C-alpha positions as CSV (number, residue, x, y, z in Angstrom):
1,M,200.7,103.8,-148.6
2,G,202.8,105.6,-150.9
3,I,206.1,107.8,-150.6
4,L,205.6,111.0,-148.4
5,R,207.2,113.7,-150.1
6,L,209.0,116.3,-147.9
7,G,210.4,120.0,-149.0
8,V,213.3,120.9,-146.8
9,I,214.5,125.1,-146.9
10,A,216.8,126.7,-144.5
11,D,218.4,129.9,-144.0
12,T,216.1,131.7,-146.2
13,H,217.6,134.8,-144.9
14,L,215.0,137.2,-146.5
15,G,213.1,140.4,-145.1
16,G,209.8,138.7,-147.2
17,P,208.6,136.1,-149.7
18,T,210.3,136.4,-152.9
19,R,209.5,135.1,-156.8
20,E,212.3,132.4,-155.9
21,L,210.1,131.4,-153.4
22,A,207.1,131.3,-155.1
23,D,208.9,129.4,-158.1
24,L,210.1,127.2,-155.5
25,R,206.7,126.3,-154.7
26,Q,205.4,126.1,-158.0
27,G,208.3,124.0,-158.9
28,L,210.5,121.4,-156.6
29,F,208.1,121.5,-153.9
30,L,204.7,121.9,-156.5
31,D,204.0,117.7,-155.5
32,V,205.7,117.8,-151.4
33,E,202.9,117.2,-148.8
34,V,204.3,119.3,-146.3
35,I,207.3,122.1,-146.3
36,L,209.8,122.2,-143.5
37,H,211.8,125.0,-143.0
38,A,214.8,124.9,-140.4
39,G,215.1,128.1,-139.1
40,D,216.9,131.6,-139.7
41,L,213.3,132.9,-142.0
42,T,215.0,136.4,-141.1
43,E,211.2,137.4,-141.1
44,M,207.7,135.7,-140.6
45,S,206.0,137.3,-144.2
46,V,208.6,134.3,-146.0
47,L,206.6,131.5,-144.8
48,D,203.9,133.3,-147.1
49,A,205.3,131.9,-150.5
50,F,204.4,128.4,-149.8
51,A,200.7,129.6,-149.0
52,G,198.5,126.1,-149.7
53,K,201.2,123.9,-148.2
54,E,201.2,122.5,-144.5
55,V,204.4,124.3,-143.4
56,I,206.5,123.4,-140.2
57,A,209.0,125.6,-139.0
58,V,211.3,126.5,-136.1
59,C,213.1,129.5,-135.4
60,G,217.4,130.4,-136.1
61,N,219.6,132.2,-134.6
62,M,219.2,135.5,-137.0
63,D,215.4,135.4,-136.8
64,S,213.5,138.3,-135.4
65,R,211.7,138.7,-132.1
66,E,207.9,138.2,-134.0
67,I,209.9,134.7,-135.4
68,R,211.5,133.6,-131.9
69,E,208.1,134.8,-129.9
70,R,205.8,132.4,-132.9
71,L,207.9,129.6,-133.9
72,P,209.9,126.8,-131.2
73,V,213.4,126.4,-131.0
74,K,212.7,122.7,-131.7
75,R,210.3,120.2,-132.4
76,V,209.8,116.9,-133.2
77,W,207.1,116.3,-136.0
78,K,205.1,112.7,-135.8
79,T,204.3,111.0,-139.7
80,R,203.5,107.5,-140.2
81,K,205.9,105.3,-138.6
82,F,209.0,108.2,-138.1
83,R,209.7,110.8,-135.7
84,I,211.5,114.0,-137.3
85,G,213.5,116.6,-135.1
86,L,213.5,119.7,-136.1
87,M,215.8,122.4,-135.4
88,H,218.0,124.9,-136.6
89,G,221.5,125.1,-134.4
90,W,223.9,127.3,-132.9
91,G,227.5,128.4,-132.4
92,A,230.5,127.1,-134.5
93,K,229.8,125.3,-137.4
94,Q,232.0,122.6,-136.3
95,G,230.1,120.0,-133.7
96,V,226.5,121.6,-134.7
97,E,225.5,117.9,-135.5
98,E,226.3,116.6,-132.1
99,R,224.8,119.4,-130.7
100,I,221.9,119.4,-131.9
101,R,221.3,115.3,-131.7
102,R,221.6,115.5,-127.7
103,E,218.5,118.0,-127.8
104,F,216.2,114.9,-129.1
105,E,215.8,111.3,-128.2
106,E,214.3,108.4,-129.8
107,I,214.1,110.2,-133.4
108,D,214.3,109.0,-136.8
109,C,215.5,111.7,-138.8
110,L,217.4,115.4,-138.0
111,V,216.7,118.2,-139.9
112,Y,219.0,121.0,-139.5
113,G,220.3,124.0,-140.9
114,H,222.5,126.9,-139.7
115,T,225.8,125.7,-141.3
116,H,224.2,126.5,-145.0
117,I,226.5,123.1,-145.7
118,P,224.1,120.0,-147.3
119,A,224.3,117.2,-145.7
120,S,222.3,113.8,-146.2
121,R,223.5,110.8,-144.5
122,R,222.6,107.9,-142.3
123,Q,225.1,107.3,-139.1
124,D,224.3,105.4,-136.1
125,G,220.7,104.6,-137.4
126,L,220.0,108.2,-137.7
127,Y,218.9,109.9,-140.8
128,L,221.1,113.5,-140.8
129,F,219.3,116.5,-143.4
130,N,220.2,119.7,-143.9
131,P,219.2,121.0,-147.0
132,G,221.9,124.0,-147.1
133,S,221.0,127.8,-147.7
134,F,218.5,128.8,-150.1
135,S,220.2,132.4,-149.7
136,G,223.4,131.5,-150.6
137,M,225.3,133.6,-147.7
138,P,227.9,134.2,-147.4
139,A,228.5,135.6,-151.0
140,G,229.8,132.8,-153.8
141,S,228.8,129.9,-151.5
142,G,225.9,127.6,-152.8
143,R,222.2,127.5,-152.6
144,S,220.3,124.6,-152.5
145,V,217.1,123.4,-151.3
146,G,216.0,119.6,-150.2
147,I,213.5,116.9,-150.8
148,L,212.6,114.0,-148.3
149,E,211.0,110.9,-149.2
150,L,209.0,108.3,-146.6
151,G,208.9,105.0,-147.4
152,E,210.0,102.0,-145.7
153,T,212.6,104.1,-144.9
154,I,213.9,108.2,-145.3
155,S,216.0,109.0,-147.7
156,G,216.5,112.6,-148.8
157,R,218.4,114.7,-152.0
158,I,220.2,117.5,-152.5
159,Y,218.9,120.4,-155.0
160,P,221.2,122.9,-156.4
161,L,219.4,126.1,-157.1
């Protein structure tokens, strides 16, 4: 079994699909099997930019009522031998990882958003991954997405936009 590549995005904060999202699908996310969206889409139609790809998403604290009704706050996605927890996050940036970690049991990887700060590291046997913010909000902060690779282990990389 080869490496499974996942595109990871969070905090798009858009009113709909954009050319930049479509370019991502045709570029960096071209050969990913699945796209994980860790919340704050803002509008459900944002996911239309990834048509043709499997998308697994959760709602975030800035999402519309429609998204909150259609997407869960958290989910566990099982693939191969791994269990990936997906959740946006809430509250102050400081301590968000610990708050989210308490929401899950027996996961191998935690994918989250909310902080707009990229993270890719292993801590206490858990791989923590935040792709950063696609939107680059607040103004002047960096924009980024990520790729997770699942093989014998999980590894990830952040890509500045």
